[in-house]
N, C-alpha and C positions, 0 to 999 in steps of 0.2 A: 564559580565560587572557589577562592583559594583555600588551602588548608588552614591558614591563619583565620580566615573569616569563618570557616566551618567550626574550628575550635571555639571561637568566640560565641557562636550560636549554641554549641553544645553546652557550654558553661551556663548560658542563660536558660537552658531547658527547652522542653518541647513547646511548640506553638502550632498555629494553623498550617505551617509549611514544613515542620520538622518533627520526625518521629525517631526515637532511639530504641534499639533492641539489643539485648545481650543474646548471644548465641550459645546453645548447648548442643553437644553432639555425643552420640554413642557409636563408637567406631567411626564410620563415614556417614552416618545417618543423622540428620538434623532432628533433634527432639524438642527444641525450644528456640523460638516461639512455635506454636502449633501451626500447621499448614493452613488451617481454616482462618485462624486469627490473622496471620500475615496476609492472606488473600484479601480479607476484609479491609485491612489497612491500605493495601495497594489500590483497591477499587475506590475506597473513600477519597483518596487524594485525586484519582483520575476523574471522579464525579464532581469534584470541587474545582479548585484553581491549580491543582498540581501540588507537588511538594517533594521532599527528600526524606528517605529512611536511611539511617546509618546503623549497620549491623556490626556489633562488637562493642557497644556502649551500653552501660547500665542506665535504664531510663529513670531510676530513682536517685541514685548517687551521682549520675552523670560522669562516672568514672570510665575512662577509655580502657576496656579490658582486652580488646583485640581478638583476632581469630588466628589460630595456628596456620602457618604457611602451608602445611600439608592438607589442611581442611578447606582452603580457599576454593579449590575446584568443586568440591562437593557442595559448598554453600551456594556458589554461583549457579551450578546446575539446578539446585533446589529452587532458587528464585526463578530461573527461566522456566522451569516446568510449571510452577504455580501461575506465572503470567500466561502461559500457553494453554494449560489444561484445566485449571481450577477456576478461572474467571471467564465469564461470558459477556460479550465477545472477548477474544484474547486481547491482552493488554500489551502495549509497547512501552518499555521502560529502558532507561540507560543504566548499565551496571558498570561501576568503576571499582578498581582495587587501589587503595592508597594507604599510606602510613601516617599515623597521628602520634602525637606525644602521649606516651602511656603514664606520665606523671612522675617517673623516676629518671627522666632524661633519656629513656630508651624509646625508640619508635616501634610501634606495633601495627600489624596489618589490620585494616577494617575494610568493609565493603559498603560503598555508598550507592544507593538506588535513587535515581531521579525519575519522577513520574510526571509527565506533562499533563496539563488539563486535556481531557479527552474530547473528541468530537462526537462521541456517543455515550450512552449510559451503560455502565458495567454492573453485572450481578455477580456477587461473590457467594460463598457457600451459605452464609446466614442471611442473605437478602441483599437489599440495595442500601449502601451506606454513603455518607458524605462527611467530609472532614469539617468540623466546626471547632475552632479554637484548638486545644491540644488533644482532642479525642475525636473518635468517629461516632456518628449517630445514624441510626437507621432512619431513612427518609419516610415521613408519613405519606399516606396516599395522595394528598393534594400536592405536596411538594414533588413527589415522584412523577405525578401526571404532568406537572408543569415542566419538569426536567425533560421528560420524554418529548413533550411538544416542542420545546425550544430546540433541542438537539436533533430531533427528527426533521424539523423544518430546515435547519441548517444543512443537514445531511442530504435530504432528498430534493429540496427546492433549489438551493444555491450552494450546494456543497463544494463545487469547484471554485467558489469565491471565498471559502472559509480560510482563516489564517492558519498556517501550519506552525506549531510550536517549535522553538529553537532556531527559526530561520530569521534572517535579517535582509534588508534590501541589497546589501553588498554581495549576497550570495548569487544574485542574478548574473548570468553570463552575458557579456555585451553582445557577442556575435549572434548568439541564439535569440536574444531579445530583439535585436535590430530587425529581424525578419518580419516582425509584426508592427513595426512603427512606420507610419506613412511618411514621416519626415526623414529623408535620407541623411540629413546632416546633424542628427541628434548627437551631441557629445557623449562620450562614454560615461562621464559622471552623471549625465542627465537621464540615463537609462533607469536608475533607481529613484528618480524623482517624479516629476509631474507626468511624464510620458507613461511610466509603468503604472502609476496610480490610475490614469485615465483608462488604461487597458484592464484594470482590476487585477494586475499581476502582483501588486503590493496593496495590502489593506491593513487596517488597524485591528488589533485584538481587543479584548474587553478592557484591558488596562491602558489602551491608547498607544501601545507600542507597535511600530511598523513591522509587519511580518510579510513573508511571501504567501500569496494565496496558493491553494492547491494547484491551480492551473499554472501559476508561475513556476512552482517546483517541477511539475511534470514536463513542461515544455521549454523552460528557460534556464535550467541548471544542467550541468554535465552529468551529475550523478543523483537523480531524484531519489534513488533507493537509500541514500544517506538519511533521509527523513521519512520516506515512505517505503520501508523494506519489502512490502508486499506488491509494489507497483512494477511488476515485471512479467515477462512471458516465459513460461517453462515449456520448452520445445523438446519432444522426444520422438525418435523414429524407431519403428519396430520392423523386423524382417517378416514376421508372420501377420496374423490377423487378430491377435489378442495381446493384452498387456502382460508382458512377461520379460523380466529383467534379463533372462538368458538369451532373448532374441532382440535385445536393444542394440541398434546399430549406430546411433548417434544421439547425443543429448546436449542441451545447452540452456542455461538460464540467460535470457536476453534482457538486459537493462538499458539504462541511458534514457534520454528524452524520448517522448512518445513516437515522434517521427522516425527516429533511429530504430526503435523497437520494431516498427512496421517493416522498415527496409531490411533489417537483419533477420526477422522472422520469415519474410518472403525469400530471402537468400537461402535460409535453412531448408525451406520447402523445395526450392529449385535444385539444391545440392542433393537432396535425398530422394526426390521422386524419380520414378522410372520414365524413360522416354522411348517409345517404340518407333523405330525408323523402318520405312518401306522404300523400295526402289523399283517402281514399275516403269514409268516413263521418266520420272525424276524423283530425287530423294525427297521424301516427306516425313515429317516427324509428328508424332502424336503423343503429347505429354499425358502423364497419369492424371493430373488435375489442371484445371484452367487457372493460369496465373492471375488473370484478371479477377476471377471469382475469389481466389485466395486473398488477393490484395484487398478487395472490398470488405471481405470478412474480417481481416486483421484491423483495418481502419475502424470499422464499426466496433470491434472489440475494445480497442483502447479508448475510443471516444465515449462509449456508452456504459462501460462497466461501472459497478458501484465501488468507488474507492474507499468508502467508509467501512467495508468489510475487511477488517485487519486479518492477516494470516492467510488470505485467499488470493491467488494469482490467476492470471489467464493461462490456460493449459492448451497447448497445441500438440496433438498426438497424431502421428502418421502411421498407417498400417498398409499392408499390401493391397487391401480392397477399399480403403476409405481414409478420409482425414476427419478428425474430430477436433472441434474447438469449444472449449468450456470458458464461459464468461461469467464472472461473479456478479450477482445481482438479479433481483426479480425484474420483470418488465414494468415500465412506468405507466402511470395512468391506467387506461383500460385496454392497453395492448395485449394481444394474445399471440402465441406462436403462429396461428393461422392467419392473423391480420397484419403481420409485419410487412408484407409486400404491398399492402394497400394503404397503410397509415404511417404517420411519422410522429414521434415524440422523443424529446431529448432529455436525458437525465442531467447531462453536463453541458448546459447551453454555452458557457464561455469556452470550454475546451473545444466544442464543435466549431465555434466561431473562429478560434485560433487555428485549428487544423485546416479550415477552409482558406486560410491565408498562407499556409505553410507550403513551400515548394515541394513537389514530389520528385524523387530521384530514383524511381524504380524502373525506368525504361519502358513503361507501358503507355506512353503517350499522354499522360495526365500532367497538366501544369501544376495543379494544387492537390494536396493530399486528400481533401474531402470535398465532395459536391453537396451543397446544402439543399439540393432539390429532392433529396430522399430517394435517389435511384440505386443506392447500394444493394439492398436486398433483391430488387428485381434483376439486377445484373448478376448477382450470385446465382439466382435460380435459373436464369436464361443460359448463361455461359456454361454452367455445370451440366444442365440438361442437354445442351447441344453437343457437348463432348462425350458424356458417358451414357446418355439416355435415361439417367435417373434424376429425379428431383431432390435437391437437398432437403434435409429434414431438420426442423427446429423443434426443440422440446424444452420445457421448463422442468428442472429437477428440484424438488423440495422447496419451491417458491423462493429459491435463493441463488440459482445458477441456470444460465441458458446454455443449452448444448446445440451445436450445429454439426451435422454429419454430411459430408460431401463424398459421394461415391466415386471411386476411381473408374477411369475408362477401362473397358474390357481389354 
């Protein structure tokens, strides 16, 4: 939306996709609008079809009042804190600074917040709201139940085929997408056409607009974190046996397509783990962790995590005596930590299918990144037990995160 188009909409007043707010501050503290009221407005847009809030405009007179340049940082921080801390689950929003005509020929700064339609239902301080016309309304129980049902089904059953807001077919990377196409001679412009639709990398949103599916963003764009900022691996290595920033020896946030995340995370482990060398009859090396087990654990993590949990990322922590991997999301269906090696169930069926076609470049003798036979967990258990004598431990934390602990070799 250009500034000219935004000014035209401001002159017409608030509607189902536009909210105007004047900003009041005391010192560097925002006193108006209230924190709770603004959180309700944000969540209401996310629970409907999305929308835009312009801060620095009087909602009654439609006068562009602006925000002081010195206060822009404080207002932006205030918005970000509300999105993260006041709304459940945390809300993703795009925040822009721009200048609009203040009416006397002078441009004044304002802040524009774009809220996409969310893939899940948000609760704000006063309840569950949805935007209807030019105001927010609390959802009655029957509407709320239907909203939860619709978005839970999208999230848990076919979430990896859900459209991602603000994407378009042209965002697909040709070389990344070609890996999954059976026809070697698909033209570049055809990637965003029928071939991508057949793979469900491109789908239509509620308005019929072509968007990238979650799977398309995660595997066929160079920077998935542009649209899914939580879809990365946080890797940290510690010199001791506990989480302590003073003993942190290496740290990295690993982004990019899922297959690159696996390769880079495995490289991080290789670089930071200890290798014991002995020389009796010939030199032999004994690594701290089984690379094959770590590889399988990382593939399972990116394939099966719940990408609907905004603000949560895969965490890989290395210690002197163990490796811990935290994966967002509860176990699907009736799986339990004790039955993972016996049974198989996929949260992200399409992602699993694509990873099974994705070439592996880890040097471990695997042709494809994922084996759909469900051997991953048995390999993790067997290889780790063979190296260290300890059986890896799976545990569910708070019904929202799975933890894997792999003990180091003595």
